[in-house]
KEBA-887229 format. One line per field, with one value per residue (C-alpha): residue number from 1; residue in one letter; chain; x negated, y negated, z negated. Coordinates in Angstrom, 3 decimals. Each point is the difference from the previous one (the first is absolute). Example, Ala and Ser with C-alpha at 12.3 -4.5 7.8 and 13.67 -1.06 7.14 Angstrom:
# residues 2
num <- 1; 2
residu <- a; s
chaine <- A; A
c1 <- -12.300; -1.370
c2 <- 4.500; -3.440
c3 <- -7.800; 0.660
This chain:
# residues 329
num <- 1; 2; 3; 4; 5; 6; 7; 8; 9; 10; 11; 12; 13; 14; 15; 16; 17; 18; 19; 20; 21; 22; 23; 24; 25; 26; 27; 28; 29; 30; 31; 32; 33; 34; 35; 36; 37; 38; 39; 40; 41; 42; 43; 44; 45; 46; 47; 48; 49; 50; 51; 52; 53; 54; 55; 56; 57; 58; 59; 60; 61; 62; 63; 64; 65; 66; 67; 68; 69; 70; 71; 72; 73; 74; 75; 76; 77; 78; 79; 80; 81; 82; 83; 84; 85; 86; 87; 88; 89; 90; 91; 92; 93; 94; 95; 96; 97; 98; 99; 100; 101; 102; 103; 104; 105; 106; 107; 108; 109; 110; 111; 112; 113; 114; 115; 116; 117; 118; 119; 120; 121; 122; 123; 124; 125; 126; 127; 128; 129; 130; 131; 132; 133; 134; 135; 136; 137; 138; 139; 140; 141; 142; 143; 144; 145; 146; 147; 148; 149; 150; 151; 152; 153; 154; 155; 156; 157; 158; 159; 160; 161; 162; 163; 164; 165; 166; 167; 168; 169; 170; 171; 172; 173; 174; 175; 176; 177; 178; 179; 180; 181; 182; 183; 184; 185; 186; 187; 188; 189; 190; 191; 192; 193; 194; 195; 196; 197; 198; 199; 200; 201; 202; 203; 204; 205; 206; 207; 208; 209; 210; 211; 212; 213; 214; 215; 216; 217; 218; 219; 220; 221; 222; 223; 224; 225; 226; 227; 228; 229; 230; 231; 232; 233; 234; 235; 236; 237; 238; 239; 240; 241; 242; 243; 244; 245; 246; 247; 248; 249; 250; 251; 252; 253; 254; 255; 256; 257; 258; 259; 260; 261; 262; 263; 264; 265; 266; 267; 268; 269; 270; 271; 272; 273; 274; 275; 276; 277; 278; 279; 280; 281; 282; 283; 284; 285; 286; 287; 288; 289; 290; 291; 292; 293; 294; 295; 296; 297; 298; 299; 300; 301; 302; 303; 304; 305; 306; 307; 308; 309; 310; 311; 312; 313; 314; 315; 316; 317; 318; 319; 320; 321; 322; 323; 324; 325; 326; 327; 328; 329
residu <- x; x; x; x; x; x; x; x; x; x; x; x; x; x; x; x; x; x; x; x; x; x; x; x; x; x; x; x; x; x; x; x; x; x; x; x; x; x; x; x; x; x; x; x; x; x; x; x; x; x; x; x; x; x; x; x; x; x; x; x; x; x; x; x; x; x; x; x; x; x; x; x; x; x; x; x; x; x; x; x; x; x; x; x; x; x; x; x; x; x; x; x; x; x; x; x; x; x; x; x; x; x; x; x; x; x; x; x; x; x; x; x; x; x; x; x; x; x; x; x; x; x; x; x; x; x; x; x; x; x; x; x; x; x; x; x; x; x; x; x; x; x; x; x; x; x; x; x; x; x; x; x; x; x; x; x; x; x; x; x; x; x; x; x; x; x; x; x; x; x; x; x; x; x; x; x; x; x; x; x; x; x; x; x; x; x; x; x; x; x; x; x; x; x; x; x; x; x; x; x; x; x; x; x; x; x; x; x; x; x; x; x; x; x; x; x; x; x; x; x; x; x; x; x; x; x; x; x; x; x; x; x; x; x; x; x; x; x; x; x; x; x; x; x; x; x; x; x; x; x; x; x; x; x; x; x; x; x; x; x; x; x; x; x; x; x; x; x; x; x; x; x; x; x; x; x; x; x; x; x; x; x; x; x; x; x; x; x; x; x; x; x; x; x; x; x; x; x; x; x; x; x; x; x; x; x; x; x; x; x; x; x; x; x; x; x; x; x; x; x; x; x; x; x; x; x; x; x; x
chaine <- A; A; A; A; A; A; A; A; A; A; A; A; A; A; A; A; A; A; A; A; A; A; A; A; A; A; A; A; A; A; A; A; A; A; A; A; A; A; A; A; A; A; A; A; A; A; A; A; A; A; A; A; A; A; A; A; A; A; A; A; A; A; A; A; A; A; A; A; A; A; A; A; A; A; A; A; A; A; A; A; A; A; A; A; A; A; A; A; A; A; A; A; A; A; A; A; A; A; A; A; A; A; A; A; A; A; A; A; A; A; A; A; A; A; A; A; A; A; A; A; A; A; A; A; A; A; A; A; A; A; A; A; A; A; A; A; A; A; A; A; A; A; A; A; A; A; A; A; A; A; A; A; A; A; A; A; A; A; A; A; A; A; A; A; A; A; A; A; A; A; A; A; A; A; A; A; A; A; A; A; A; A; A; A; A; A; A; A; A; A; A; A; A; A; A; A; A; A; A; A; A; A; A; A; A; A; A; A; A; A; A; A; A; A; A; A; A; A; A; A; A; A; A; A; A; A; A; A; A; A; A; A; A; A; A; A; A; A; A; A; A; A; A; A; A; A; A; A; A; A; A; A; A; A; A; A; A; A; A; A; A; A; A; A; A; A; A; A; A; A; A; A; A; A; A; A; A; A; A; A; A; A; A; A; A; A; A; A; A; A; A; A; A; A; A; A; A; A; A; A; A; A; A; A; A; A; A; A; A; A; A; A; A; A; A; A; A; A; A; A; A; A; A; A; A; A; A; A; A
c1 <- -98.786; -2.820; -1.156; -3.639; -2.526; -3.047; 2.270; 2.535; -2.851; -1.852; 3.053; 1.861; 3.154; 2.352; 0.346; -2.496; 2.396; -1.032; 2.285; -1.357; -0.685; 2.721; -1.143; 3.082; 1.807; -2.434; 0.791; 0.728; 3.596; -1.171; -3.367; 1.241; 2.736; -2.529; -2.417; 2.787; 1.097; -3.471; -1.742; -2.317; 1.812; -1.971; 0.573; -1.129; -1.864; 0.645; 3.755; -0.321; -1.952; -1.821; -2.104; 2.442; 2.955; -2.003; -0.736; 3.682; 0.982; -2.523; 1.394; 3.539; -0.925; -1.456; 3.303; 1.709; -2.486; -3.033; -1.271; -3.015; 0.593; -2.304; -0.641; -0.673; -2.470; 0.115; -3.263; 0.533; 3.736; 0.258; -0.237; -2.550; -1.088; -2.916; 2.320; 2.618; -2.641; -1.027; 3.624; 0.368; -3.123; 1.039; 3.447; -1.512; 1.167; -1.708; 0.205; -0.529; 0.424; -1.844; 0.959; -0.370; -3.707; -3.311; 0.390; -3.412; -0.321; 3.494; -0.638; -3.247; 1.657; 2.913; -2.251; -2.121; 3.219; 0.924; 2.824; 0.526; -0.445; 2.051; -0.734; 2.514; -1.236; 1.305; -2.890; -2.157; -3.113; 1.059; 1.003; -3.552; -1.376; 2.350; -1.288; -3.588; 0.881; 1.273; 3.768; 1.539; 2.612; 1.036; 3.369; -0.091; 2.978; 0.895; 1.637; 3.403; -0.247; 1.349; -1.916; -3.308; -1.625; -3.567; -0.699; -2.034; 2.781; 1.002; 3.144; 0.274; -0.518; -3.291; -1.272; 0.503; -1.290; -3.046; -0.717; 0.282; -3.036; -2.134; 1.145; -0.560; 2.172; 3.774; 1.928; 3.504; 2.059; 2.259; 2.084; 3.371; 0.260; 3.314; 1.285; -1.023; -1.263; -2.224; -1.217; -1.083; -1.441; -2.226; -1.347; -0.600; -1.944; -2.438; 1.536; 0.380; 2.941; 2.362; 0.646; 3.547; 1.403; 3.053; 1.493; -0.075; 1.570; 3.148; 0.564; 2.501; -2.688; -1.926; 0.595; 0.838; 3.374; 2.614; 0.198; -3.613; 0.461; 2.877; -2.284; -2.458; 2.769; 1.457; -3.173; -1.376; -3.766; 0.386; 1.532; -2.056; -0.205; -1.403; -2.415; -1.357; -0.535; -1.557; -2.013; -1.190; -3.395; -0.498; -0.902; -3.834; -0.286; 2.184; -1.874; -3.370; 1.209; 1.222; -3.153; -2.077; 2.014; -1.134; -1.891; 1.111; 3.439; 1.229; 0.012; 3.770; 0.701; -2.361; 1.542; 3.500; -1.082; -1.766; 3.086; 2.167; -2.400; -0.202; 3.800; 0.033; 1.471; -1.079; -2.731; 1.030; 3.230; -1.961; 1.557; 0.380; 2.475; 2.716; 0.491; 3.071; -1.813; -2.887; 2.503; 1.361; -3.514; -1.052; 3.317; -1.001; -2.431; 0.855; 0.915; 3.543; 0.188; 0.271; 2.562; 3.699; 1.392; -0.847; -1.028; -1.656; -3.778; 0.299; 2.340; -2.485; -2.995; 1.982; 1.258; -3.561; -1.367; 2.929; 0.084; -3.722; 0.286; 2.870; -2.043; -2.978; 2.114; 1.666; -3.395; -1.768; -0.542; 3.342; 1.009; -2.998; 0.386; -3.375; -0.591; -2.612; -2.658; -2.412; -2.748; 1.928; 0.101
c2 <- -327.249; 2.462; 0.354; 0.940; -0.017; 2.138; 2.229; 0.684; 0.889; 2.066; 2.040; 0.036; -1.595; -2.601; -2.289; -0.776; 1.303; 2.862; 1.856; 0.288; 3.257; 1.302; 2.294; 2.133; -0.259; -1.084; 2.745; 0.208; -1.039; -3.606; 0.159; 1.401; -2.661; -2.767; 1.308; 0.570; -3.633; -1.312; -0.213; 2.459; 2.448; 1.471; 3.472; 0.063; 3.265; -0.081; 0.029; 3.412; 1.594; 2.646; 0.043; 2.490; -2.338; -2.930; 1.976; 0.810; -3.635; -1.311; 2.470; -1.032; -3.625; 1.023; 1.649; -3.372; -2.373; 0.135; -3.307; -0.183; 1.108; -0.686; 1.888; -1.488; 1.579; -1.669; 0.874; 1.376; 0.450; 2.256; 3.726; 2.090; -3.135; 1.559; 2.617; -2.636; -2.008; 3.017; 0.716; -3.571; 0.451; 3.429; -1.285; -2.802; -2.902; -3.080; -2.275; 0.788; -2.469; 0.562; -1.876; -0.493; 0.780; 0.176; 2.212; -0.109; 3.772; 0.301; -2.934; 1.494; 3.332; -1.687; -2.103; 3.043; 1.633; -3.034; -1.119; -3.707; -0.775; -2.618; -0.657; -1.754; -2.263; -2.546; -2.474; -1.765; 1.310; 3.571; -0.845; -1.201; 3.228; 2.079; -1.836; 0.707; 3.677; 0.226; -0.454; -0.909; -2.243; -0.984; -0.588; -2.683; -0.016; -3.293; -0.250; -0.324; 3.676; 2.862; 2.804; 0.140; -3.341; -1.091; -2.672; -1.744; 0.045; -3.289; -1.081; 1.046; -3.546; -0.401; 3.537; 0.034; -3.501; 0.550; 3.438; -1.312; -2.201; 2.944; 3.148; 0.933; 3.126; -0.410; -0.989; 1.292; -2.180; 1.543; -1.350; -1.736; 0.335; 1.010; -2.387; -2.070; -2.968; 2.022; 2.085; -3.125; -1.541; 3.045; -0.256; -3.738; 0.746; 2.163; 3.473; 2.052; 1.974; 0.430; 2.881; 0.272; 2.318; -1.516; -1.252; 3.514; 1.411; -1.977; 1.883; 2.697; 2.565; -0.402; 3.111; -1.755; -0.403; -2.402; -1.393; -1.156; -1.430; -2.088; -1.152; -1.295; -1.918; -1.499; -0.867; -3.540; -0.625; -2.272; 2.774; -0.233; 3.790; 0.344; -2.872; 1.664; 3.266; -1.536; -3.027; 1.114; 1.772; 3.158; -0.458; -0.285; 1.717; 2.941; 0.303; -0.019; 2.605; 2.362; -0.472; 1.123; 3.230; 0.999; 3.276; 0.604; 1.316; 1.956; -1.884; 0.428; -1.326; -2.928; -0.885; 0.101; -2.393; -2.309; -0.035; -1.120; -2.796; -1.286; -0.006; -1.960; 2.844; 1.617; 2.537; 2.251; 0.680; 1.243; 2.897; 1.335; -2.335; 0.967; -2.278; -1.751; -0.553; -1.641; -2.292; -1.059; -0.885; -1.710; -0.914; -2.551; -2.693; -3.654; 0.882; 0.303; -3.676; 1.194; 2.760; -0.776; 3.216; 3.614; 0.490; 2.623; 0.022; -1.138; -2.845; -1.175; 0.027; -1.580; -2.767; -0.805; -0.065; -1.885; -2.431; -0.661; -0.537; -2.412; -2.019; -0.138; -0.990; -2.777; -1.483; 1.239; -3.536; -1.380; -0.674; -2.304; -3.690; -1.684; -3.722; -2.055; -1.582; -2.793; 2.567; 1.420; -3.330
c3 <- 62.932; -0.617; -3.601; 0.473; -2.843; -0.670; -2.084; 2.735; 2.346; -2.607; -1.023; 3.310; -1.396; 1.468; -3.006; -2.816; -2.647; -2.300; -2.381; -3.518; -1.812; -2.341; -2.777; -0.458; 3.326; 2.722; 2.471; 3.730; -0.773; -0.229; 1.805; 3.310; 0.497; -0.735; 2.609; 2.512; -0.453; 0.841; -3.369; -1.734; -2.252; -2.905; -1.471; -3.641; -0.543; -3.742; 0.625; 1.684; -2.901; 2.053; 3.182; 1.517; -0.513; 1.369; 3.155; 0.420; -0.501; 2.524; 2.525; -0.942; 0.703; 3.358; 0.899; -0.528; 1.617; 2.245; -1.408; -2.385; -3.599; -2.953; -3.245; -3.443; -2.423; -3.416; -1.718; -3.491; 0.514; 3.042; -0.894; 1.909; 1.803; 1.906; 1.458; 0.789; 1.854; 2.058; 0.918; 1.271; 2.118; 1.290; 0.964; 2.056; -2.161; 1.414; -3.065; -3.682; -2.834; -3.268; -3.144; -3.734; -0.471; 1.840; 3.064; 1.666; 0.403; 1.461; 2.319; 1.251; 0.739; 1.782; 2.180; 0.891; 1.192; 2.099; -2.305; -0.682; -3.688; -1.859; -3.656; -2.267; -2.811; -2.484; 0.066; 2.576; -1.735; 0.645; 3.575; 0.656; -1.478; 2.181; 3.067; -1.046; -0.421; 3.571; -0.175; 3.367; -1.619; -3.508; -1.668; -2.680; -2.368; -1.685; -3.404; 1.691; 0.912; -2.065; -1.691; -1.822; -0.722; -0.609; -2.629; 2.746; 2.616; 1.667; 1.887; 3.641; 1.293; -1.867; 0.587; 3.769; 0.733; -2.219; 1.466; 3.564; -0.648; -1.089; 1.816; 3.648; 0.236; 0.470; -3.125; -0.693; -2.355; -2.640; -2.842; 0.324; 3.802; 1.540; 2.650; 3.038; -2.014; -2.331; 2.968; 1.893; -3.151; -0.537; 3.547; -0.461; -3.193; 1.919; -0.171; 3.170; -1.276; -2.925; -2.375; -1.368; -2.623; -1.685; 3.279; 1.458; -3.176; 0.805; 3.260; 0.793; 0.750; -3.260; -2.159; -3.273; -1.665; 1.359; -3.520; 0.162; 3.484; -1.338; -2.811; 2.630; 1.767; -3.153; -1.958; 0.237; -0.009; -3.038; -2.114; -3.202; -0.378; 3.512; -0.505; -3.128; 1.848; 3.083; -1.094; -3.431; 0.065; -2.054; -3.665; -0.065; -3.383; 1.019; 3.285; -1.751; -2.499; 2.722; 2.085; -2.995; -0.118; 3.493; -0.216; -3.575; 0.929; 3.013; 3.279; 0.424; -3.495; 0.533; 3.353; -1.516; -2.778; 2.451; 2.205; -2.897; -0.983; 3.579; 0.120; -3.273; -2.029; -3.268; 0.919; -2.911; 1.877; 3.004; 1.838; 3.508; 1.652; 2.426; 3.050; -1.411; -3.317; 1.874; 1.713; -3.379; -1.205; 3.252; 1.642; 2.647; 1.101; 0.405; 3.591; -1.383; 0.975; 3.622; -0.571; 0.342; 1.504; 0.699; 3.628; 2.154; 0.363; 3.605; -0.964; -2.648; 2.344; 2.840; -2.305; -1.079; 3.543; 1.561; -2.904; 0.300; 3.754; -0.524; -2.480; 2.349; 3.016; -1.958; -0.850; -3.104; -1.314; 1.159; -3.607; -0.538; 0.853; 0.338; -0.299; 1.792; -2.194; 0.671; 0.500; 2.964; 1.803
């Protein structure tokens, strides 16, 4: 069957599946295979460190696939972000995702250049603001997702269904999604595509250690250590304290402290983190519930699509047994 949503048409992709940004390792090594398999692969500019390396990596991706490739620009975290943005435009990238903080200026520049602008947020309130600022689509991350958390963040189910009542632009669901059932559920909630990070980490192409991939396979979603990391919001007092330090200390030092608080770590231990250290602090989302083996990117995407088609062909409500009431007579 054909999987057509406004997102597939907007981005020119076969399936409404988008690979999440990866701070330390989101390069063409994972992005190109995702795009080649029918999704939208995302190169994380911050993982390349310099505009020159980003340019090389975009070209490297183009040598692997002729399918659309996106670029992530995480505001406040991506070095030389204005230059990174211009490289993405110059290299003809058709989709750019901004994240973390307000990105109105970046979005305006991208749209002027004819680039589709996705903005990633943690709350419905910020999704509405992104729409008002001109974003073409918005990613909303539920609490089941990994990474930085907002004290106002809600579960994916609540966020997407609530947002669908208020937002006209396409919504992309993120947080705990990694298989056919969660993919279909997101579309039923009102999303027009899904955004997956943890599921793509457990693929053969992902450039992280085999040890961490095994962790993803073996960890259960009810592991109390994972639950604490994923579902617990950052400490409000620590967050308030760090926010008050903004402008009083160097930007790099402030960002390092903020990063630690958002990852539920002691901000006084803030330091520049290596990719494997980041994985230890933010090891996985609750999408581990869908991971039982390490597969290729194409096998993962194919399993989601074929599984979803099988469910639909079998009758999406076939497990529901209705009874006739007097009102039906």
